[in-house]
C-alpha positions as CSV (number, residue, x, y, z in Angstrom):
1,X,4.6,121.2,111.3
2,X,2.5,119.3,110.0
3,X,-0.2,120.2,107.3
4,X,-4.2,119.2,107.7
5,X,-4.9,115.8,106.0
6,X,-6.2,116.5,102.5
7,X,-10.3,116.8,103.1
8,X,-13.0,117.4,100.8
9,X,-15.9,116.9,103.0
10,X,-16.3,120.9,103.2
11,X,-17.5,120.5,99.3
12,X,-20.2,118.6,100.5
13,X,-22.3,121.6,101.7
14,X,-22.0,123.8,98.6
15,X,-22.4,120.6,96.8
16,X,-25.9,119.8,98.0
17,X,-27.1,122.9,98.3
18,X,-26.6,123.0,94.4
19,X,-28.7,119.8,94.2
20,X,-31.3,121.0,96.4
21,X,-31.5,124.4,93.9
22,X,-32.0,122.2,90.6
23,X,-34.0,119.8,92.4
24,X,-36.8,122.6,93.4
25,X,-36.5,124.4,90.3
26,X,-36.8,121.3,88.2
27,X,-39.8,120.3,90.2
28,X,-41.5,122.9,90.1
29,X,-41.1,123.3,86.1
30,X,-42.7,119.7,86.3
31,X,-45.7,120.9,88.5
32,X,-46.5,124.3,87.4
33,X,-44.9,124.3,83.9
34,X,-43.4,127.9,84.5
35,X,-41.9,128.6,81.0
36,X,-43.4,131.8,80.2
37,X,-41.2,134.3,80.7
38,X,-43.3,136.3,83.6
39,X,-42.6,133.2,85.6
40,X,-38.4,133.8,85.6
41,X,-39.1,135.7,88.7
42,X,-40.8,133.0,90.8
43,X,-37.4,130.8,90.0
44,X,-35.4,133.4,91.5
45,X,-37.7,133.7,94.7
46,X,-38.2,130.0,95.0
47,X,-33.9,130.0,94.8
48,X,-33.6,132.9,97.2
49,X,-36.2,131.9,99.5
50,X,-34.5,128.1,99.6
51,X,-31.7,129.7,100.7
52,X,-33.3,132.3,103.3
53,X,-34.8,129.8,105.1
54,X,-32.1,127.2,105.2
55,X,-30.5,130.2,107.3
56,X,-33.3,130.5,109.5
57,X,-33.7,127.0,110.1
58,X,-30.2,126.0,110.1
59,X,-31.1,123.2,107.4
60,X,-27.0,122.8,106.3
61,X,-25.8,122.6,109.7
62,X,-25.5,119.3,110.1
63,X,-22.1,117.7,111.6
64,X,-20.8,114.0,112.1
65,X,-22.4,114.1,115.5
66,X,-25.9,115.7,114.7
67,X,-28.9,113.6,115.8
68,X,-31.3,112.4,113.5
69,X,-34.2,114.0,115.6
70,X,-32.0,117.2,115.0
71,X,-32.0,116.6,111.0
72,X,-36.0,115.4,110.9
73,X,-36.8,118.9,112.9
74,X,-34.2,121.2,110.4
75,X,-35.9,119.2,107.0
76,X,-39.4,120.0,108.8
77,X,-38.8,123.7,109.4
78,X,-37.2,124.0,105.9
79,X,-40.1,122.8,104.4
80,X,-43.0,124.8,105.9
81,X,-40.9,128.1,105.3
82,X,-40.9,126.9,101.4
83,X,-44.8,125.9,101.5
84,X,-45.4,129.2,102.9
85,X,-43.4,130.8,100.4
86,X,-44.5,129.1,97.0
87,X,-48.0,129.1,98.5
88,X,-47.6,132.9,99.3
89,X,-46.6,133.5,95.9
90,X,-49.3,132.0,94.2
91,X,-51.8,134.1,95.8
92,X,-50.2,136.9,95.7
93,X,-49.2,137.1,91.8
94,X,-50.9,135.3,89.0
95,X,-52.3,132.1,90.1
96,X,-50.4,129.2,88.3
97,X,-51.3,126.7,90.4
98,X,-53.9,124.8,92.4
99,X,-53.5,123.4,95.8
100,X,-53.2,119.9,94.7
101,X,-50.6,120.9,92.6
102,X,-48.6,122.6,95.6
103,X,-49.2,120.0,97.7
104,X,-48.0,117.4,94.9
105,X,-44.6,120.2,94.4
106,X,-43.8,120.4,98.1
107,X,-44.3,116.3,98.6
108,X,-41.8,115.6,95.6
109,X,-39.3,118.0,96.4
110,X,-39.5,116.6,100.6
111,X,-39.1,113.0,99.0
112,X,-36.3,113.8,96.5
113,X,-34.1,116.4,98.6
114,X,-34.7,114.0,101.6
115,X,-33.4,111.2,100.1
116,X,-30.4,113.1,99.1
117,X,-29.9,114.6,102.3
118,X,-30.0,111.4,104.4
119,X,-28.3,109.2,101.8
120,X,-25.4,111.7,102.1
121,X,-25.3,111.3,105.7
122,X,-25.5,107.8,106.0
123,X,-23.0,107.2,103.5
124,X,-20.7,109.1,105.1
125,X,-21.5,107.0,108.2
126,X,-20.6,103.8,106.2
127,X,-17.5,105.2,104.6
128,X,-16.2,106.1,108.5
129,X,-17.5,103.1,109.9
130,X,-16.3,100.3,107.6
131,X,-13.8,101.9,105.1
132,X,-12.0,104.2,107.9
133,X,-12.4,107.3,106.1
134,X,-13.4,111.0,106.8
135,X,-11.8,110.6,109.9
136,X,-10.2,113.0,112.5
137,X,-7.6,112.3,114.6
138,X,-7.9,113.2,118.4
139,X,-6.4,113.4,121.7
140,X,-7.8,113.3,124.9
141,X,-6.5,115.3,127.6
142,X,-7.8,114.5,131.3
143,X,-9.0,111.8,133.5
144,X,-12.6,112.7,134.9
145,X,-15.5,110.7,134.4
146,X,-16.8,113.0,131.4
147,X,-13.6,112.4,129.5
148,X,-13.5,108.6,130.6
149,X,-17.4,108.6,129.2
150,X,-16.7,110.2,126.1
151,X,-14.2,108.0,124.8
152,X,-16.4,104.9,125.4
153,X,-18.7,106.7,123.3
154,X,-16.1,107.5,120.5
155,X,-14.6,103.9,120.6
156,X,-17.8,102.6,120.1
157,X,-19.3,105.1,117.7
158,X,-17.2,104.1,114.8
159,X,-19.7,106.2,112.3
160,X,-18.4,109.3,114.3
161,X,-15.0,109.3,112.5
162,X,-13.2,110.2,115.5
163,X,-9.9,108.0,116.1
164,X,-8.5,108.2,119.6
165,X,-4.5,108.4,119.0
166,X,-3.8,109.3,122.2
167,X,-4.8,110.0,125.6
168,X,-2.8,112.0,128.5
169,X,-4.2,112.5,131.9
170,X,-2.6,115.4,133.6
171,X,-1.0,118.6,132.8
172,X,1.7,118.8,134.9
173,X,5.2,120.0,133.3
174,X,6.1,116.7,132.6
175,X,2.9,115.8,131.0
176,X,2.5,118.8,129.2
177,X,6.1,118.7,127.1
178,X,5.4,115.0,126.3
179,X,2.0,116.2,125.4
180,X,3.7,119.4,123.0
181,X,6.1,116.3,121.8
182,X,3.6,113.9,120.5
183,X,1.3,117.1,118.7
184,X,4.5,118.0,117.1
185,X,5.5,114.5,115.4
186,X,1.9,113.3,114.7
187,X,-0.9,114.7,112.9
188,X,-4.0,115.3,115.3
189,X,-6.7,117.5,114.4
190,X,-8.4,118.1,117.3
191,X,-8.0,118.1,121.5
192,X,-10.8,117.2,124.0
193,X,-9.8,118.7,127.3
194,X,-11.6,118.6,130.5
195,X,-13.0,121.8,131.5
196,X,-11.4,121.9,134.6
197,X,-8.1,122.3,133.2
198,X,-9.0,126.0,132.1
199,X,-8.0,126.8,135.9
200,X,-4.7,125.0,135.4
201,X,-1.3,126.9,135.0
202,X,-0.4,125.3,132.1
203,X,-3.4,125.7,130.3
204,X,-2.5,128.9,128.3
205,X,0.3,127.4,126.9
206,X,-1.7,124.2,125.5
207,X,-4.0,126.7,123.7
208,X,-1.1,128.3,121.9
209,X,0.5,125.5,121.0
210,X,-2.8,124.2,119.7
211,X,-3.4,127.3,117.9
212,X,0.6,127.6,116.3
213,X,-0.3,124.3,115.0
214,X,-4.0,124.3,113.8
215,X,-5.4,122.0,116.2
216,X,-8.8,122.4,117.3
217,X,-9.7,122.4,121.1
218,X,-13.1,121.6,122.7
219,X,-13.9,121.2,126.2
220,X,-15.7,118.4,128.2
221,X,-17.4,120.1,131.3
222,X,-19.1,118.2,134.3
223,X,-23.1,118.5,135.3
224,X,-21.6,121.2,137.6
225,X,-19.9,123.4,135.0
226,X,-22.6,123.6,132.9
227,X,-25.0,124.5,135.7
228,X,-22.3,127.2,136.9
229,X,-21.6,128.5,133.3
230,X,-23.7,130.0,130.3
231,X,-22.0,127.2,128.0
232,X,-22.8,126.8,124.5
233,X,-23.1,123.1,124.1
234,X,-23.1,120.2,121.4
235,X,-23.8,116.5,122.0
236,X,-22.0,113.3,121.1
237,X,-24.5,111.0,121.7
238,X,-25.2,112.1,125.6
239,X,-21.9,113.7,126.0
240,X,-21.9,117.6,126.4
241,X,-19.1,119.4,124.7
242,X,-18.2,122.8,124.5
243,X,-16.6,124.2,121.1
244,X,-13.7,126.9,122.3
245,X,-13.9,129.3,119.4
246,X,-16.6,130.1,116.9
247,X,-15.7,131.3,113.4
248,X,-18.2,132.6,111.4
249,X,-17.1,131.5,108.4
250,X,-17.4,127.8,109.7
251,X,-21.3,128.4,108.9
252,X,-22.0,127.0,105.5
253,X,-24.6,130.2,104.3
254,X,-21.3,132.1,105.5
255,X,-19.2,130.6,103.5
256,X,-22.0,130.5,100.5
257,X,-22.9,134.1,100.8
258,X,-18.6,135.1,100.7
259,X,-18.3,132.4,98.0
260,X,-20.9,134.1,95.6
261,X,-19.7,137.8,96.6
262,X,-16.3,136.4,95.1
263,X,-17.4,135.1,92.0
264,X,-19.6,137.5,90.9
265,X,-17.0,140.4,91.7
266,X,-13.6,138.7,90.7
267,X,-16.0,137.1,87.1
268,X,-16.5,141.2,86.6
269,X,-12.8,142.5,87.2
270,X,-11.8,139.7,84.9
271,X,-14.3,140.7,82.2
272,X,-14.6,144.2,82.0
273,X,-10.9,145.0,83.6
274,X,-8.7,142.3,82.9
275,X,-9.4,141.5,79.4
276,X,-7.9,145.0,78.2
277,X,-5.7,145.5,81.3
278,X,-3.5,142.4,80.8
279,X,-2.6,143.1,77.4
280,X,-1.6,147.2,77.9
281,X,0.6,145.8,81.3
282,X,2.0,143.1,79.1
283,X,2.9,145.9,76.1
284,X,4.5,148.0,79.2
285,X,6.4,145.5,81.3
286,X,8.0,143.6,77.7
287,X,9.2,146.7,76.2
288,X,11.2,147.8,79.8
289,X,12.6,144.3,80.8
290,X,12.7,140.8,79.5
291,X,11.0,137.7,81.4
292,X,7.3,136.7,81.3
293,X,4.3,139.0,82.0
294,X,3.1,137.4,85.0
295,X,5.0,136.8,88.3
296,X,4.0,133.3,90.1
297,X,4.9,132.5,93.7
298,X,4.0,129.4,96.3
299,X,1.9,130.7,99.1
300,X,0.2,129.8,102.5
301,X,-3.5,129.4,101.5
302,X,-6.3,127.9,103.6
303,X,-5.5,125.5,106.3
304,X,-1.8,125.6,105.1
305,X,-2.1,124.6,102.2
306,X,0.3,126.2,99.4
307,X,-0.8,127.4,96.5
308,X,0.2,129.6,92.8
309,X,-0.4,133.7,93.6
310,X,-0.4,135.1,90.3
311,X,0.8,139.2,89.9
312,X,2.0,141.3,87.3
313,X,5.8,141.1,87.6
314,X,7.1,144.2,88.8
315,X,10.9,143.3,89.3
316,X,13.7,142.6,87.1
317,X,14.2,138.6,87.3
318,X,16.1,137.8,90.1
319,X,17.0,134.9,92.0
320,X,16.1,136.3,95.7
321,X,12.2,136.2,94.5
322,X,11.0,133.4,96.9
323,X,13.0,134.4,99.9
324,X,12.9,138.7,100.2
325,X,10.1,140.7,100.3
326,X,10.3,144.1,98.6
327,X,12.1,146.8,100.3
328,X,12.1,151.3,100.2
329,X,14.2,152.0,97.2
330,X,14.5,148.0,95.9
331,X,16.7,148.0,92.8
332,X,14.9,145.2,91.8
333,X,11.8,147.0,91.0
334,X,11.5,148.1,87.2
335,X,9.8,151.7,86.5
336,X,6.6,150.0,85.3
337,X,6.7,148.0,88.3
338,X,6.8,151.1,90.7
339,X,3.9,152.4,89.2
340,X,2.0,149.0,89.2
341,X,2.9,148.8,92.9
342,X,2.5,152.0,93.8
343,X,-1.3,151.9,92.1
344,X,-1.9,148.4,93.3
345,X,-2.4,147.0,89.7
346,X,0.2,144.4,90.2
347,X,-2.3,142.6,92.3
348,X,-5.2,142.5,89.6
349,X,-4.1,139.1,88.2
350,X,-5.2,137.9,92.1
351,X,-8.7,138.0,90.7
352,X,-7.9,135.0,89.0
353,X,-7.0,133.3,91.8
354,X,-10.5,134.5,93.8
355,X,-12.2,133.2,90.8
356,X,-10.2,129.6,90.8
357,X,-10.9,129.5,94.4
358,X,-7.6,129.5,96.4
359,X,-8.1,133.3,97.5
360,X,-10.9,135.7,98.6
361,X,-11.4,139.3,97.8
362,X,-10.9,140.1,101.4
363,X,-9.3,138.0,103.9
364,X,-5.5,137.9,105.8
365,X,-3.1,138.5,102.8
366,X,-1.2,135.3,102.0
367,X,2.9,135.3,102.4
368,X,5.8,133.7,101.3
369,X,6.1,129.8,102.9
370,X,9.4,131.0,103.6
371,X,8.0,133.9,105.6
372,X,4.9,131.8,107.0
373,X,7.7,129.4,108.8
374,X,9.5,132.0,110.1
375,X,6.4,134.4,111.5
376,X,4.8,131.1,113.0
377,X,7.8,130.7,115.2
378,X,7.9,134.3,116.0
379,X,4.3,135.0,117.0
380,X,2.2,133.4,119.5
381,X,-1.2,132.0,117.0
382,X,0.0,132.9,114.0
383,X,-1.6,130.1,112.0
384,X,-4.7,130.6,113.4
385,X,-4.8,133.2,110.0
386,X,-5.1,130.4,107.8
387,X,-8.3,129.1,109.3
388,X,-9.7,131.6,106.0
389,X,-9.1,132.0,102.7
390,X,-6.3,134.7,102.3
391,X,-7.3,137.9,100.4
392,X,-6.1,140.4,97.8
393,X,-6.7,142.8,100.3
394,X,-7.4,142.4,104.2
395,X,-7.9,144.3,107.3
396,X,-4.4,144.9,108.1
397,X,-3.4,146.1,104.9
398,X,-6.1,149.3,105.6
399,X,-5.2,150.0,109.0
400,X,-1.1,151.1,107.7
401,X,0.1,147.7,107.6
402,X,0.4,146.9,103.9
403,X,3.7,146.0,102.2
404,X,7.2,145.4,103.9
405,X,7.4,144.0,107.4
406,X,10.4,146.0,109.1
407,X,10.0,144.7,112.6
408,X,8.1,142.3,115.1
409,X,5.7,144.9,115.7
410,X,4.7,145.1,112.4
411,X,3.9,141.0,112.2
412,X,2.3,141.3,115.3
413,X,-0.1,144.2,114.6
414,X,-0.7,142.6,111.3
415,X,-1.4,139.5,112.7
416,X,-4.4,140.9,115.5
417,X,-6.1,142.3,112.7
418,X,-6.3,139.3,110.9
419,X,-7.4,137.6,114.1
420,X,-10.2,140.2,114.4
421,X,-11.3,140.1,110.8
422,X,-11.1,136.0,111.6
423,X,-13.6,136.5,114.7
424,X,-15.8,139.2,113.5
425,X,-16.4,138.3,109.7
426,X,-19.9,139.9,108.0
427,X,-20.3,140.5,104.6
428,X,-20.5,144.5,105.4
429,X,-16.8,144.1,106.9
430,X,-16.0,143.1,103.7
431,X,-17.2,145.8,101.6
432,X,-15.9,148.3,104.6
433,X,-12.5,147.1,103.8
434,X,-13.0,147.0,100.3
435,X,-14.0,150.6,100.7
436,X,-11.1,151.5,102.5
437,X,-8.4,149.8,100.3
438,X,-9.9,151.8,96.9
439,X,-10.1,155.2,99.1
440,X,-6.2,154.5,100.5
441,X,-5.3,153.8,96.6
442,X,-6.1,157.4,95.8
443,X,-5.1,158.7,98.8
444,X,-1.9,157.0,98.6
445,X,0.2,155.2,101.2
446,X,3.6,155.5,102.7
447,X,4.6,151.7,101.9
448,X,2.7,151.2,98.5
449,X,6.3,150.2,96.7
């Protein structure tokens, strides 16, 4: 199972969002001289309003196949909302600007931010077309005219950054095995499949294999398919493409909301809890047994990338720590470790992981690397849980599937909850899971050992 290629394009949206917020606030200072204490509220409203407007206008929903006309439409919507916001604030609260200043401010942020947005957009196109970077390896599956048309478009439009590494024409048994073998041996990011293959007998086998190897699947419909089905379409030039799965946390503003929540929550815990909890727990751990205060272990995170997960050490030093999970009446667990695990205090150092960005407050619990490899062979689509960041707590843990995995039923049901979370995420679901986690700690859990 190959890991995804290292890419940093996912950082572009947070980066451009920060640049945009800095620009609109600095230019507001230049045009309106908002230095008095009463105008701090204006900058807060300006920033929050920008983000809300971005959600409404899909301002940051720009992808490699997005057309310039669509980008221009998003920009116009965004700046219309922003002008209304600034003008309304100026009219309702203290009048701090004349109409000329308002127009000048809006024109200046339009010029500055459009320059940044389109520069990044065209720079990425240049990198894909001439430098061969920021690419995705794809496999085409099918022989219909639409697949062939898409192939011509992608070969011609190097700026889209899609490398066609192979083309399979059928889903017959022999072709299916060849396809699986090829996908196993090569790093493939996405499969573009003709829509009619959804009726083939081997269709589900392809989906399962793709999910288990974290390969995205998209469908290429005919005009008849489009007319007969209510399909959500994306266009690559004039070629319609149907995304298979929509994940809420793929949307940049959902990512931003979740990351801001994680940062604020983890910062508060680090400052107000870990600051005194660490020395206290360190004293108790050191008093009972030799070894480090913190236990760190390689776990599987977002996009199957490994990271160091931190916990308070709750066991005596042992050679099996990276292979065997804790079991009931485990002799490796210390006395203070029993208390830490029972109260979940051993997990608190993971708020440092959250602050650093390798984990989230809520998400699928990360497994040891050896267990990830083992469960990925036993549970279909298991690798899908790595499409979001792992969490300190998760939906499965609040529904009775915490701790030791004793049989296949445990891991299958845990994965079902993880998949539901992946496909139905909302900030309110996160808050509910946090509440249930705290409730279960005080209520006591049978598998908290």
